[in-house]
PyMOL Python script that loads the backbone (N, CA, C, O; Angstrom):
from pymol import cmd

cmd.read_pdbstr("""\
ATOM      1  N   MET A   1     143.974 104.969 110.840  1.00  0.00           N
ATOM      2  CA  MET A   1     143.458 106.293 110.613  1.00  0.00           C
ATOM      3  C   MET A   1     142.205 106.245 109.752  1.00  0.00           C
ATOM      4  O   MET A   1     141.399 107.173 109.807  1.00  0.00           O
ATOM      5  N   GLY A   2     142.017 105.213 108.973  1.00  0.00           N
ATOM      6  CA  GLY A   2     140.795 105.078 108.197  1.00  0.00           C
ATOM      7  C   GLY A   2     140.861 105.779 106.860  1.00  0.00           C
ATOM      8  O   GLY A   2     141.937 105.993 106.300  1.00  0.00           O
ATOM      9  N   SER A   3     139.689 106.133 106.357  1.00  0.00           N
ATOM     10  CA  SER A   3     139.553 106.744 105.037  1.00  0.00           C
ATOM     11  C   SER A   3     140.256 108.095 104.954  1.00  0.00           C
ATOM     12  O   SER A   3     140.325 108.835 105.935  1.00  0.00           O
ATOM     13  N   THR A   4     140.774 108.402 103.770  1.00  0.00           N
ATOM     14  CA  THR A   4     141.411 109.701 103.562  1.00  0.00           C
ATOM     15  C   THR A   4     140.428 110.737 103.021  1.00  0.00           C
ATOM     16  O   THR A   4     140.801 111.888 102.797  1.00  0.00           O
ATOM     17  N   THR A   5     139.171 110.334 102.809  1.00  0.00           N
ATOM     18  CA  THR A   5     138.169 111.285 102.330  1.00  0.00           C
ATOM     19  C   THR A   5     136.936 111.269 103.229  1.00  0.00           C
ATOM     20  O   THR A   5     136.632 110.270 103.881  1.00  0.00           O
ATOM     21  N   PHE A   6     136.243 112.389 103.247  1.00  0.00           N
ATOM     22  CA  PHE A   6     134.999 112.516 104.002  1.00  0.00           C
ATOM     23  C   PHE A   6     134.031 113.325 103.152  1.00  0.00           C
ATOM     24  O   PHE A   6     134.357 114.421 102.697  1.00  0.00           O
ATOM     25  N   GLU A   7     132.840 112.779 102.941  1.00  0.00           N
ATOM     26  CA  GLU A   7     131.819 113.483 102.162  1.00  0.00           C
ATOM     27  C   GLU A   7     130.939 114.295 103.103  1.00  0.00           C
ATOM     28  O   GLU A   7     130.285 113.739 103.986  1.00  0.00           O
ATOM     29  N   TRP A   8     130.923 115.619 102.911  1.00  0.00           N
ATOM     30  CA  TRP A   8     130.061 116.507 103.688  1.00  0.00           C
ATOM     31  C   TRP A   8     128.765 116.648 102.894  1.00  0.00           C
ATOM     32  O   TRP A   8     128.737 117.347 101.881  1.00  0.00           O
ATOM     33  N   PRO A   9     127.684 115.989 103.344  1.00  0.00           N
ATOM     34  CA  PRO A   9     126.466 115.920 102.529  1.00  0.00           C
ATOM     35  C   PRO A   9     125.650 117.211 102.521  1.00  0.00           C
ATOM     36  O   PRO A   9     125.766 118.050 103.413  1.00  0.00           O
ATOM     37  N   ARG A  10     124.843 117.337 101.507  1.00  0.00           N
ATOM     38  CA  ARG A  10     123.861 118.426 101.496  1.00  0.00           C
ATOM     39  C   ARG A  10     122.867 118.136 102.613  1.00  0.00           C
ATOM     40  O   ARG A  10     122.509 116.980 102.840  1.00  0.00           O
ATOM     41  N   GLY A  11     122.424 119.163 103.303  1.00  0.00           N
ATOM     42  CA  GLY A  11     121.461 118.992 104.382  1.00  0.00           C
ATOM     43  C   GLY A  11     122.048 118.322 105.613  1.00  0.00           C
ATOM     44  O   GLY A  11     121.318 117.681 106.369  1.00  0.00           O
ATOM     45  N   ALA A  12     123.347 118.456 105.830  1.00  0.00           N
ATOM     46  CA  ALA A  12     124.016 117.811 106.966  1.00  0.00           C
ATOM     47  C   ALA A  12     123.361 118.210 108.289  1.00  0.00           C
ATOM     48  O   ALA A  12     122.939 119.350 108.480  1.00  0.00           O
ATOM     49  N   GLY A  13     123.292 117.232 109.194  1.00  0.00           N
ATOM     50  CA  GLY A  13     122.707 117.460 110.508  1.00  0.00           C
ATOM     51  C   GLY A  13     123.704 117.166 111.616  1.00  0.00           C
ATOM     52  O   GLY A  13     124.910 117.093 111.380  1.00  0.00           O
ATOM     53  N   GLU A  14     123.188 117.000 112.823  1.00  0.00           N
ATOM     54  CA  GLU A  14     124.041 116.779 113.992  1.00  0.00           C
ATOM     55  C   GLU A  14     124.896 115.519 113.865  1.00  0.00           C
ATOM     56  O   GLU A  14     126.071 115.533 114.232  1.00  0.00           O
ATOM     57  N   ARG A  15     124.320 114.432 113.351  1.00  0.00           N
ATOM     58  CA  ARG A  15     125.092 113.185 113.194  1.00  0.00           C
ATOM     59  C   ARG A  15     126.244 113.368 112.217  1.00  0.00           C
ATOM     60  O   ARG A  15     127.348 112.874 112.446  1.00  0.00           O
ATOM     61  N   ASN A  16     125.981 114.084 111.124  1.00  0.00           N
ATOM     62  CA  ASN A  16     127.035 114.346 110.146  1.00  0.00           C
ATOM     63  C   ASN A  16     128.143 115.193 110.765  1.00  0.00           C
ATOM     64  O   ASN A  16     129.328 114.949 110.535  1.00  0.00           O
ATOM     65  N   THR A  17     127.744 116.189 111.551  1.00  0.00           N
ATOM     66  CA  THR A  17     128.720 117.058 112.205  1.00  0.00           C
ATOM     67  C   THR A  17     129.572 116.264 113.180  1.00  0.00           C
ATOM     68  O   THR A  17     130.791 116.433 113.216  1.00  0.00           O
ATOM     69  N   ALA A  18     128.944 115.393 113.978  1.00  0.00           N
ATOM     70  CA  ALA A  18     129.693 114.566 114.932  1.00  0.00           C
ATOM     71  C   ALA A  18     130.667 113.644 114.202  1.00  0.00           C
ATOM     72  O   ALA A  18     131.806 113.471 114.636  1.00  0.00           O
ATOM     73  N   ALA A  19     130.220 113.050 113.092  1.00  0.00           N
ATOM     74  CA  ALA A  19     131.095 112.160 112.316  1.00  0.00           C
ATOM     75  C   ALA A  19     132.269 112.941 111.727  1.00  0.00           C
ATOM     76  O   ALA A  19     133.401 112.458 111.732  1.00  0.00           O
ATOM     77  N   LEU A  20     132.004 114.149 111.221  1.00  0.00           N
ATOM     78  CA  LEU A  20     133.076 114.985 110.677  1.00  0.00           C
ATOM     79  C   LEU A  20     134.076 115.343 111.765  1.00  0.00           C
ATOM     80  O   LEU A  20     135.285 115.278 111.542  1.00  0.00           O
ATOM     81  N   GLU A  21     133.582 115.721 112.944  1.00  0.00           N
ATOM     82  CA  GLU A  21     134.475 116.091 114.043  1.00  0.00           C
ATOM     83  C   GLU A  21     135.384 114.934 114.446  1.00  0.00           C
ATOM     84  O   GLU A  21     136.568 115.145 114.709  1.00  0.00           O
ATOM     85  N   LEU A  22     134.849 113.717 114.497  1.00  0.00           N
ATOM     86  CA  LEU A  22     135.677 112.544 114.820  1.00  0.00           C
ATOM     87  C   LEU A  22     136.716 112.289 113.738  1.00  0.00           C
ATOM     88  O   LEU A  22     137.879 112.019 114.038  1.00  0.00           O
ATOM     89  N   TRP A  23     136.299 112.374 112.482  1.00  0.00           N
ATOM     90  CA  TRP A  23     137.205 112.146 111.355  1.00  0.00           C
ATOM     91  C   TRP A  23     138.334 113.168 111.367  1.00  0.00           C
ATOM     92  O   TRP A  23     139.499 112.821 111.177  1.00  0.00           O
ATOM     93  N   LEU A  24     137.979 114.438 111.593  1.00  0.00           N
ATOM     94  CA  LEU A  24     138.988 115.498 111.637  1.00  0.00           C
ATOM     95  C   LEU A  24     139.952 115.311 112.803  1.00  0.00           C
ATOM     96  O   LEU A  24     141.164 115.436 112.629  1.00  0.00           O
ATOM     97  N   ALA A  25     139.423 115.011 113.995  1.00  0.00           N
ATOM     98  CA  ALA A  25     140.260 114.867 115.193  1.00  0.00           C
ATOM     99  C   ALA A  25     141.320 113.788 115.016  1.00  0.00           C
ATOM    100  O   ALA A  25     142.442 113.932 115.501  1.00  0.00           O
ATOM    101  N   ALA A  26     140.971 112.711 114.327  1.00  0.00           N
ATOM    102  CA  ALA A  26     141.930 111.630 114.090  1.00  0.00           C
ATOM    103  C   ALA A  26     143.079 112.093 113.198  1.00  0.00           C
ATOM    104  O   ALA A  26     144.109 111.423 113.115  1.00  0.00           O
ATOM    105  N   ARG A  27     142.910 113.225 112.538  1.00  0.00           N
ATOM    106  CA  ARG A  27     143.923 113.750 111.621  1.00  0.00           C
ATOM    107  C   ARG A  27     144.538 115.057 112.117  1.00  0.00           C
ATOM    108  O   ARG A  27     145.305 115.699 111.400  1.00  0.00           O
ATOM    109  N   GLY A  28     144.198 115.447 113.352  1.00  0.00           N
ATOM    110  CA  GLY A  28     144.766 116.670 113.926  1.00  0.00           C
ATOM    111  C   GLY A  28     144.075 117.950 113.483  1.00  0.00           C
ATOM    112  O   GLY A  28     144.672 119.026 113.519  1.00  0.00           O
ATOM    113  N   TRP A  29     142.823 117.837 113.068  1.00  0.00           N
ATOM    114  CA  TRP A  29     142.052 118.990 112.613  1.00  0.00           C
ATOM    115  C   TRP A  29     140.774 119.110 113.431  1.00  0.00           C
ATOM    116  O   TRP A  29     140.399 118.183 114.149  1.00  0.00           O
ATOM    117  N   GLU A  30     140.100 120.272 113.318  1.00  0.00           N
ATOM    118  CA  GLU A  30     138.852 120.513 114.041  1.00  0.00           C
ATOM    119  C   GLU A  30     137.958 121.454 113.243  1.00  0.00           C
ATOM    120  O   GLU A  30     138.418 122.150 112.337  1.00  0.00           O
ATOM    121  N   VAL A  31     136.676 121.464 113.594  1.00  0.00           N
ATOM    122  CA  VAL A  31     135.743 122.439 113.033  1.00  0.00           C
ATOM    123  C   VAL A  31     135.987 123.749 113.763  1.00  0.00           C
ATOM    124  O   VAL A  31     136.065 123.771 114.991  1.00  0.00           O
ATOM    125  N   ASP A  32     136.106 124.835 113.022  1.00  0.00           N
ATOM    126  CA  ASP A  32     136.296 126.161 113.617  1.00  0.00           C
ATOM    127  C   ASP A  32     134.956 126.601 114.209  1.00  0.00           C
ATOM    128  O   ASP A  32     134.013 126.852 113.458  1.00  0.00           O
ATOM    129  N   PRO A  33     134.850 126.701 115.537  1.00  0.00           N
ATOM    130  CA  PRO A  33     133.560 127.034 116.156  1.00  0.00           C
ATOM    131  C   PRO A  33     133.138 128.489 115.957  1.00  0.00           C
ATOM    132  O   PRO A  33     132.002 128.848 116.267  1.00  0.00           O
ATOM    133  N   THR A  34     134.036 129.329 115.446  1.00  0.00           N
ATOM    134  CA  THR A  34     133.700 130.743 115.269  1.00  0.00           C
ATOM    135  C   THR A  34     133.075 131.040 113.909  1.00  0.00           C
ATOM    136  O   THR A  34     132.643 132.164 113.655  1.00  0.00           O
ATOM    137  N   VAL A  35     133.027 130.026 113.026  1.00  0.00           N
ATOM    138  CA  VAL A  35     132.482 130.235 111.680  1.00  0.00           C
ATOM    139  C   VAL A  35     131.268 129.334 111.490  1.00  0.00           C
ATOM    140  O   VAL A  35     131.364 128.117 111.646  1.00  0.00           O
ATOM    141  N   PHE A  36     130.127 129.929 111.154  1.00  0.00           N
ATOM    142  CA  PHE A  36     128.927 129.154 110.843  1.00  0.00           C
ATOM    143  C   PHE A  36     128.254 129.794 109.643  1.00  0.00           C
ATOM    144  O   PHE A  36     128.020 131.003 109.622  1.00  0.00           O
ATOM    145  N   MET A  37     127.945 128.986 108.652  1.00  0.00           N
ATOM    146  CA  MET A  37     127.254 129.481 107.466  1.00  0.00           C
ATOM    147  C   MET A  37     126.121 128.531 107.121  1.00  0.00           C
ATOM    148  O   MET A  37     126.346 127.346 106.874  1.00  0.00           O
ATOM    149  N   ALA A  38     124.916 129.049 107.105  1.00  0.00           N
ATOM    150  CA  ALA A  38     123.755 128.242 106.727  1.00  0.00           C
ATOM    151  C   ALA A  38     123.355 128.617 105.308  1.00  0.00           C
ATOM    152  O   ALA A  38     123.486 129.768 104.892  1.00  0.00           O
ATOM    153  N   GLY A  39     122.868 127.634 104.581  1.00  0.00           N
ATOM    154  CA  GLY A  39     122.435 127.891 103.214  1.00  0.00           C
ATOM    155  C   GLY A  39     121.291 126.978 102.833  1.00  0.00           C
ATOM    156  O   GLY A  39     120.896 126.110 103.611  1.00  0.00           O
ATOM    157  N   GLY A  40     120.771 127.167 101.669  1.00  0.00           N
ATOM    158  CA  GLY A  40     119.650 126.379 101.190  1.00  0.00           C
ATOM    159  C   GLY A  40     119.959 124.899 101.044  1.00  0.00           C
ATOM    160  O   GLY A  40     119.057 124.067 101.141  1.00  0.00           O
ATOM    161  N   LEU A  41     121.223 124.559 100.811  1.00  0.00           N
ATOM    162  CA  LEU A  41     121.616 123.155 100.660  1.00  0.00           C
ATOM    163  C   LEU A  41     122.187 122.567 101.947  1.00  0.00           C
ATOM    164  O   LEU A  41     122.625 121.417 101.965  1.00  0.00           O
ATOM    165  N   GLY A  42     122.183 123.356 103.026  1.00  0.00           N
ATOM    166  CA  GLY A  42     122.718 122.889 104.300  1.00  0.00           C
ATOM    167  C   GLY A  42     123.877 123.751 104.748  1.00  0.00           C
ATOM    168  O   GLY A  42     124.269 124.687 104.052  1.00  0.00           O
ATOM    169  N   PRO A  43     124.433 123.434 105.921  1.00  0.00           N
ATOM    170  CA  PRO A  43     125.509 124.254 106.461  1.00  0.00           C
ATOM    171  C   PRO A  43     126.844 124.017 105.761  1.00  0.00           C
ATOM    172  O   PRO A  43     127.138 122.917 105.293  1.00  0.00           O
ATOM    173  N   ALA A  44     127.634 125.076 105.707  1.00  0.00           N
ATOM    174  CA  ALA A  44     129.034 124.975 105.297  1.00  0.00           C
ATOM    175  C   ALA A  44     129.849 125.016 106.587  1.00  0.00           C
ATOM    176  O   ALA A  44     129.441 125.658 107.554  1.00  0.00           O
ATOM    177  N   VAL A  45     130.987 124.343 106.610  1.00  0.00           N
ATOM    178  CA  VAL A  45     131.824 124.349 107.811  1.00  0.00           C
ATOM    179  C   VAL A  45     133.243 124.767 107.456  1.00  0.00           C
ATOM    180  O   VAL A  45     133.763 124.428 106.393  1.00  0.00           O
ATOM    181  N   GLN A  46     133.847 125.503 108.361  1.00  0.00           N
ATOM    182  CA  GLN A  46     135.256 125.886 108.239  1.00  0.00           C
ATOM    183  C   GLN A  46     136.042 124.929 109.130  1.00  0.00           C
ATOM    184  O   GLN A  46     135.700 124.755 110.299  1.00  0.00           O
ATOM    185  N   VAL A  47     137.088 124.309 108.595  1.00  0.00           N
ATOM    186  CA  VAL A  47     137.927 123.412 109.386  1.00  0.00           C
ATOM    187  C   VAL A  47     139.341 123.973 109.427  1.00  0.00           C
ATOM    188  O   VAL A  47     139.766 124.699 108.528  1.00  0.00           O
ATOM    189  N   GLN A  48     140.061 123.621 110.489  1.00  0.00           N
ATOM    190  CA  GLN A  48     141.414 124.131 110.693  1.00  0.00           C
ATOM    191  C   GLN A  48     142.222 123.117 111.484  1.00  0.00           C
ATOM    192  O   GLN A  48     141.654 122.242 112.137  1.00  0.00           O
ATOM    193  N   PRO A  49     143.547 123.229 111.431  1.00  0.00           N
ATOM    194  CA  PRO A  49     144.356 122.367 112.293  1.00  0.00           C
ATOM    195  C   PRO A  49     143.991 122.653 113.753  1.00  0.00           C
ATOM    196  O   PRO A  49     143.670 123.791 114.097  1.00  0.00           O
ATOM    197  N   ILE A  50     144.036 121.643 114.600  1.00  0.00           N
ATOM    198  CA  ILE A  50     143.716 121.843 116.014  1.00  0.00           C
ATOM    199  C   ILE A  50     144.642 122.918 116.569  1.00  0.00           C
ATOM    200  O   ILE A  50     145.862 122.848 116.420  1.00  0.00           O
ATOM    201  N   GLY A  51     144.042 123.905 117.206  1.00  0.00           N
ATOM    202  CA  GLY A  51     144.811 124.992 117.795  1.00  0.00           C
ATOM    203  C   GLY A  51     144.901 126.235 116.932  1.00  0.00           C
ATOM    204  O   GLY A  51     145.496 127.222 117.363  1.00  0.00           O
ATOM    205  N   GLY A  52     144.342 126.231 115.743  1.00  0.00           N
ATOM    206  CA  GLY A  52     144.344 127.444 114.926  1.00  0.00           C
ATOM    207  C   GLY A  52     144.884 127.248 113.538  1.00  0.00           C
ATOM    208  O   GLY A  52     144.817 126.154 112.978  1.00  0.00           O
ATOM    209  N   ALA A  53     145.427 128.325 112.981  1.00  0.00           N
ATOM    210  CA  ALA A  53     145.895 128.332 111.589  1.00  0.00           C
ATOM    211  C   ALA A  53     147.012 127.331 111.357  1.00  0.00           C
ATOM    212  O   ALA A  53     147.757 126.982 112.273  1.00  0.00           O
ATOM    213  N   GLY A  54     147.114 126.879 110.130  1.00  0.00           N
ATOM    214  CA  GLY A  54     148.137 125.913 109.741  1.00  0.00           C
ATOM    215  C   GLY A  54     149.518 126.524 109.667  1.00  0.00           C
ATOM    216  O   GLY A  54     149.703 127.712 109.934  1.00  0.00           O
ATOM    217  N   GLN A  55     150.489 125.698 109.302  1.00  0.00           N
ATOM    218  CA  GLN A  55     151.881 126.121 109.226  1.00  0.00           C
ATOM    219  C   GLN A  55     152.078 127.281 108.256  1.00  0.00           C
ATOM    220  O   GLN A  55     152.936 128.135 108.478  1.00  0.00           O
ATOM    221  N   ASP A  56     151.301 127.317 107.200  1.00  0.00           N
ATOM    222  CA  ASP A  56     151.453 128.379 106.210  1.00  0.00           C
ATOM    223  C   ASP A  56     150.648 129.627 106.568  1.00  0.00           C
ATOM    224  O   ASP A  56     150.581 130.569 105.779  1.00  0.00           O
ATOM    225  N   GLY A  57     150.035 129.638 107.756  1.00  0.00           N
ATOM    226  CA  GLY A  57     149.280 130.787 108.222  1.00  0.00           C
ATOM    227  C   GLY A  57     147.871 130.884 107.667  1.00  0.00           C
ATOM    228  O   GLY A  57     147.143 131.822 107.993  1.00  0.00           O
ATOM    229  N   GLU A  58     147.473 129.932 106.834  1.00  0.00           N
ATOM    230  CA  GLU A  58     146.132 129.947 106.258  1.00  0.00           C
ATOM    231  C   GLU A  58     145.113 129.602 107.339  1.00  0.00           C
ATOM    232  O   GLU A  58     145.402 128.798 108.225  1.00  0.00           O
ATOM    233  N   PRO A  59     143.923 130.201 107.277  1.00  0.00           N
ATOM    234  CA  PRO A  59     142.931 129.986 108.324  1.00  0.00           C
ATOM    235  C   PRO A  59     142.245 128.634 108.301  1.00  0.00           C
ATOM    236  O   PRO A  59     141.549 128.296 109.259  1.00  0.00           O
ATOM    237  N   GLY A  60     142.410 127.855 107.263  1.00  0.00           N
ATOM    238  CA  GLY A  60     141.758 126.553 107.198  1.00  0.00           C
ATOM    239  C   GLY A  60     141.108 126.337 105.853  1.00  0.00           C
ATOM    240  O   GLY A  60     141.566 126.851 104.832  1.00  0.00           O
ATOM    241  N   LEU A  61     140.031 125.566 105.864  1.00  0.00           N
ATOM    242  CA  LEU A  61     139.361 125.193 104.623  1.00  0.00           C
ATOM    243  C   LEU A  61     137.858 125.277 104.830  1.00  0.00           C
ATOM    244  O   LEU A  61     137.341 124.775 105.828  1.00  0.00           O
ATOM    245  N   LEU A  62     137.159 125.901 103.908  1.00  0.00           N
ATOM    246  CA  LEU A  62     135.707 125.987 103.952  1.00  0.00           C
ATOM    247  C   LEU A  62     135.136 124.834 103.138  1.00  0.00           C
ATOM    248  O   LEU A  62     135.466 124.673 101.962  1.00  0.00           O
ATOM    249  N   ILE A  63     134.280 124.033 103.765  1.00  0.00           N
ATOM    250  CA  ILE A  63     133.664 122.883 103.108  1.00  0.00           C
ATOM    251  C   ILE A  63     132.196 123.216 102.857  1.00  0.00           C
ATOM    252  O   ILE A  63     131.437 123.466 103.794  1.00  0.00           O
ATOM    253  N   LEU A  64     131.810 123.217 101.599  1.00  0.00           N
ATOM    254  CA  LEU A  64     130.430 123.511 101.215  1.00  0.00           C
ATOM    255  C   LEU A  64     129.609 122.230 101.148  1.00  0.00           C
ATOM    256  O   LEU A  64     130.175 121.149 100.985  1.00  0.00           O
ATOM    257  N   PRO A  65     128.273 122.330 101.273  1.00  0.00           N
ATOM    258  CA  PRO A  65     127.430 121.141 101.178  1.00  0.00           C
ATOM    259  C   PRO A  65     127.665 120.390  99.868  1.00  0.00           C
ATOM    260  O   PRO A  65     127.729 120.993  98.797  1.00  0.00           O
ATOM    261  N   GLY A  66     127.790 119.078  99.968  1.00  0.00           N
ATOM    262  CA  GLY A  66     127.987 118.238  98.794  1.00  0.00           C
ATOM    263  C   GLY A  66     129.433 118.048  98.386  1.00  0.00           C
ATOM    264  O   GLY A  66     129.710 117.324  97.430  1.00  0.00           O
ATOM    265  N   GLU A  67     130.367 118.683  99.091  1.00  0.00           N
ATOM    266  CA  GLU A  67     131.780 118.525  98.743  1.00  0.00           C
ATOM    267  C   GLU A  67     132.400 117.364  99.514  1.00  0.00           C
ATOM    268  O   GLU A  67     131.947 117.003 100.600  1.00  0.00           O
ATOM    269  N   THR A  68     133.441 116.792  98.929  1.00  0.00           N
ATOM    270  CA  THR A  68     134.209 115.739  99.580  1.00  0.00           C
ATOM    271  C   THR A  68     135.573 116.307  99.924  1.00  0.00           C
ATOM    272  O   THR A  68     136.240 116.916  99.087  1.00  0.00           O
ATOM    273  N   VAL A  69     135.977 116.098 101.165  1.00  0.00           N
ATOM    274  CA  VAL A  69     137.261 116.591 101.660  1.00  0.00           C
ATOM    275  C   VAL A  69     138.265 115.454 101.608  1.00  0.00           C
ATOM    276  O   VAL A  69     137.931 114.300 101.879  1.00  0.00           O
ATOM    277  N   GLU A  70     139.488 115.788 101.260  1.00  0.00           N
ATOM    278  CA  GLU A  70     140.554 114.794 101.180  1.00  0.00           C
ATOM    279  C   GLU A  70     141.694 115.208 102.101  1.00  0.00           C
ATOM    280  O   GLU A  70     142.139 116.356 102.082  1.00  0.00           O
ATOM    281  N   TYR A  71     142.164 114.250 102.911  1.00  0.00           N
ATOM    282  CA  TYR A  71     143.300 114.494 103.797  1.00  0.00           C
ATOM    283  C   TYR A  71     144.539 113.936 103.123  1.00  0.00           C
ATOM    284  O   TYR A  71     144.581 112.758 102.769  1.00  0.00           O
ATOM    285  N   ALA A  72     145.543 114.773 102.944  1.00  0.00           N
ATOM    286  CA  ALA A  72     146.796 114.363 102.314  1.00  0.00           C
ATOM    287  C   ALA A  72     147.951 114.854 103.179  1.00  0.00           C
ATOM    288  O   ALA A  72     148.310 116.031 103.159  1.00  0.00           O
ATOM    289  N   ARG A  73     148.518 113.928 103.931  1.00  0.00           N
ATOM    290  CA  ARG A  73     149.605 114.224 104.872  1.00  0.00           C
ATOM    291  C   ARG A  73     149.120 115.211 105.916  1.00  0.00           C
ATOM    292  O   ARG A  73     148.301 114.841 106.757  1.00  0.00           O
ATOM    293  N   ASP A  74     149.586 116.448 105.898  1.00  0.00           N
ATOM    294  CA  ASP A  74     149.173 117.415 106.915  1.00  0.00           C
ATOM    295  C   ASP A  74     148.216 118.467 106.366  1.00  0.00           C
ATOM    296  O   ASP A  74     147.987 119.490 107.012  1.00  0.00           O
ATOM    297  N   ARG A  75     147.659 118.231 105.190  1.00  0.00           N
ATOM    298  CA  ARG A  75     146.784 119.217 104.555  1.00  0.00           C
ATOM    299  C   ARG A  75     145.398 118.636 104.272  1.00  0.00           C
ATOM    300  O   ARG A  75     145.237 117.433 104.064  1.00  0.00           O
ATOM    301  N   MET A  76     144.423 119.510 104.272  1.00  0.00           N
ATOM    302  CA  MET A  76     143.071 119.174 103.841  1.00  0.00           C
ATOM    303  C   MET A  76     142.822 119.930 102.550  1.00  0.00           C
ATOM    304  O   MET A  76     143.293 121.053 102.371  1.00  0.00           O
ATOM    305  N   ARG A  77     142.082 119.305 101.659  1.00  0.00           N
ATOM    306  CA  ARG A  77     141.697 119.978 100.424  1.00  0.00           C
ATOM    307  C   ARG A  77     140.375 119.397  99.947  1.00  0.00           C
ATOM    308  O   ARG A  77     139.961 118.321 100.379  1.00  0.00           O
ATOM    309  N   ILE A  78     139.724 120.121  99.056  1.00  0.00           N
ATOM    310  CA  ILE A  78     138.506 119.613  98.442  1.00  0.00           C
ATOM    311  C   ILE A  78     138.947 118.606  97.385  1.00  0.00           C
ATOM    312  O   ILE A  78     139.783 118.911  96.535  1.00  0.00           O
ATOM    313  N   ALA A  79     138.379 117.410  97.446  1.00  0.00           N
ATOM    314  CA  ALA A  79     138.759 116.350  96.507  1.00  0.00           C
ATOM    315  C   ALA A  79     138.307 116.723  95.100  1.00  0.00           C
ATOM    316  O   ALA A  79     137.186 117.193  94.907  1.00  0.00           O
ATOM    317  N   PRO A  80     139.178 116.514  94.122  1.00  0.00           N
ATOM    318  CA  PRO A  80     138.762 116.750  92.734  1.00  0.00           C
ATOM    319  C   PRO A  80     137.593 115.835  92.388  1.00  0.00           C
ATOM    320  O   PRO A  80     137.518 114.713  92.891  1.00  0.00           O
ATOM    321  N   ARG A  81     136.706 116.286  91.560  1.00  0.00           N
ATOM    322  CA  ARG A  81     135.524 115.494  91.192  1.00  0.00           C
ATOM    323  C   ARG A  81     135.900 114.111  90.681  1.00  0.00           C
ATOM    324  O   ARG A  81     135.172 113.151  90.934  1.00  0.00           O
ATOM    325  N   ALA A  82     137.012 113.981  89.971  1.00  0.00           N
ATOM    326  CA  ALA A  82     137.439 112.678  89.441  1.00  0.00           C
ATOM    327  C   ALA A  82     137.810 111.708  90.553  1.00  0.00           C
ATOM    328  O   ALA A  82     137.747 110.494  90.357  1.00  0.00           O
ATOM    329  N   ALA A  83     138.201 112.231  91.733  1.00  0.00           N
ATOM    330  CA  ALA A  83     138.589 111.373  92.851  1.00  0.00           C
ATOM    331  C   ALA A  83     137.388 110.905  93.655  1.00  0.00           C
ATOM    332  O   ALA A  83     137.506 109.999  94.481  1.00  0.00           O
ATOM    333  N   VAL A  84     136.240 111.513  93.421  1.00  0.00           N
ATOM    334  CA  VAL A  84     135.031 111.179  94.164  1.00  0.00           C
ATOM    335  C   VAL A  84     134.330 110.028  93.451  1.00  0.00           C
ATOM    336  O   VAL A  84     134.057 110.121  92.255  1.00  0.00           O
ATOM    337  N   PRO A  85     134.033 108.932  94.175  1.00  0.00           N
ATOM    338  CA  PRO A  85     133.338 107.805  93.543  1.00  0.00           C
ATOM    339  C   PRO A  85     131.989 108.242  92.972  1.00  0.00           C
ATOM    340  O   PRO A  85     131.279 109.046  93.576  1.00  0.00           O
ATOM    341  N   VAL A  86     131.655 107.714  91.830  1.00  0.00           N
ATOM    342  CA  VAL A  86     130.399 108.057  91.166  1.00  0.00           C
ATOM    343  C   VAL A  86     129.464 106.861  91.242  1.00  0.00           C
ATOM    344  O   VAL A  86     129.859 105.736  90.936  1.00  0.00           O
ATOM    345  N   ALA A  87     128.228 107.104  91.648  1.00  0.00           N
ATOM    346  CA  ALA A  87     127.224 106.041  91.696  1.00  0.00           C
ATOM    347  C   ALA A  87     126.260 106.259  90.536  1.00  0.00           C
ATOM    348  O   ALA A  87     125.706 107.347  90.372  1.00  0.00           O
ATOM    349  N   CYS A  88     126.069 105.234  89.750  1.00  0.00           N
ATOM    350  CA  CYS A  88     125.157 105.325  88.608  1.00  0.00           C
ATOM    351  C   CYS A  88     124.014 104.336  88.786  1.00  0.00           C
ATOM    352  O   CYS A  88     124.213 103.224  89.275  1.00  0.00           O
ATOM    353  N   GLY A  89     122.845 104.740  88.395  1.00  0.00           N
ATOM    354  CA  GLY A  89     121.693 103.853  88.451  1.00  0.00           C
ATOM    355  C   GLY A  89     121.665 102.927  87.247  1.00  0.00           C
ATOM    356  O   GLY A  89     122.326 103.181  86.240  1.00  0.00           O
ATOM    357  N   ALA A  90     120.906 101.867  87.356  1.00  0.00           N
ATOM    358  CA  ALA A  90     120.764 100.923  86.234  1.00  0.00           C
ATOM    359  C   ALA A  90     119.982 101.594  85.112  1.00  0.00           C
ATOM    360  O   ALA A  90     119.044 102.344  85.379  1.00  0.00           O
ATOM    361  N   PRO A  91     120.356 101.332  83.851  1.00  0.00           N
ATOM    362  CA  PRO A  91     119.640 101.971  82.729  1.00  0.00           C
ATOM    363  C   PRO A  91     118.220 101.471  82.597  1.00  0.00           C
ATOM    364  O   PRO A  91     117.492 101.909  81.707  1.00  0.00           O
TER     365      PRO A  91
END
""", "prot")
cmd.dss("prot")
cmd.show_as("cartoon", "prot")
cmd.util.cbc("prot")
cmd.orient("prot")
């Protein structure tokens, strides 16, 4: 199944969208084609379990530019900042 996290970058383009769709499909999720939000930092995407709302009736998860999504069993969530790897430059 691969990585349990996916970073949705600022300024995401078609390649990023295709990669997200593949990552989601491997986990039983999809991008909701009825929701599109454009912003200054790039598009936000709404994701949902394949076929619609999840077991709890929630419509899915909105992923904003620069956020990292984490897959945990049958749920998606925004990864806490502490769980996201940090890259630091040399002093």
